[in-house]
C-alpha positions in Angstrom: 96.4 -115.8 48.8 93.9 -114.9 46.0 91.3 -117.0 47.8 88.8 -114.6 49.3 87.7 -116.9 52.2 91.3 -117.6 53.1 92.2 -114.0 53.0 89.3 -113.3 55.5 90.3 -116.2 57.6 93.9 -114.9 57.7 92.7 -111.5 58.8 90.6 -113.0 61.5 93.2 -115.5 63.0 96.4 -113.9 62.3 96.2 -110.2 62.7 96.5 -108.6 66.2 93.1 -106.9 66.1 89.9 -108.2 64.7 88.8 -104.8 63.2 90.3 -105.5 59.8 88.6 -108.9 59.7 85.2 -107.3 60.8 85.6 -104.7 58.0 86.3 -107.3 55.5 83.4 -109.5 56.5 81.0 -106.6 56.2 82.3 -105.2 52.9 81.0 -106.1 49.5 84.0 -106.7 47.2 84.3 -104.8 44.1 86.6 -107.3 42.4 88.3 -110.6 43.2 91.3 -110.4 45.3 94.5 -109.6 43.4 98.1 -110.3 44.2 101.5 -108.8 43.5 104.7 -110.7 43.7 106.9 -107.5 43.1 107.3 -106.0 46.6 110.8 -104.5 46.1 111.4 -100.7 45.8 113.2 -99.4 42.8 114.7 -95.9 42.3 116.8 -94.8 39.4 118.8 -91.6 39.9 118.5 -90.2 36.5 119.3 -86.7 37.8 123.0 -87.9 38.4 123.6 -88.3 34.6 126.4 -86.3 33.3 124.6 -85.4 30.0 120.8 -85.0 29.9 118.7 -85.2 26.8 116.9 -82.0 26.2 113.1 -82.3 26.6 113.2 -85.6 28.6 111.7 -85.8 32.1 111.4 -89.2 33.9 108.5 -89.3 36.2 106.2 -92.0 37.9 107.1 -95.6 37.7 109.9 -95.1 35.2 111.6 -93.3 37.9 110.6 -95.2 41.1 108.4 -98.2 41.6 107.4 -98.8 45.2 106.0 -101.7 47.0 102.2 -101.6 46.4 101.4 -102.7 49.9 102.2 -99.4 51.4 100.2 -97.3 48.7 102.9 -94.7 48.2 103.3 -95.0 44.4 100.5 -92.6 43.3 101.5 -90.0 45.8 105.1 -90.1 44.6 103.8 -89.8 40.9 101.8 -86.9 41.8 104.6 -85.2 43.6 106.7 -85.6 40.5 103.9 -84.0 38.3 103.8 -81.2 40.7 107.5 -80.6 40.7 107.5 -80.6 36.8 104.6 -78.2 36.9 106.3 -75.8 39.2 109.6 -76.0 37.3 107.8 -75.2 34.1 106.0 -72.3 35.7 109.2 -71.0 37.2 111.5 -71.2 34.2 109.0 -71.2 31.2 108.3 -73.9 28.6 111.2 -74.3 26.2 113.9 -72.8 28.2 117.3 -74.5 27.8 118.0 -76.8 30.6 114.4 -77.1 31.7 114.3 -80.9 31.6 117.4 -81.1 33.8 116.0 -78.8 36.3 112.7 -80.6 36.4 114.5 -83.9 36.8 116.3 -82.4 39.8 113.2 -81.2 41.3 
């Protein structure tokens, strides 16, 4: 629900431990409650393409979109950026096949 009072009530009455409800009750909200209806995980396997366009690397939500409930999306995006950086450092910018190597990483 996007109703703050109903959200806190749910935490108090439905969760197994009251700690979350206690924390919510003591917290000062930064914003209104926001919802997402997209809870499915999505992963595209671009690295399996037979032909790869040079200078194209797909990272972040364009590669994989994860259920926001678990909070993994930013970590996965950061890992993709780190893999791209490592690949560029290892092989050098502009090296033929760099984008393909980075995508596999």
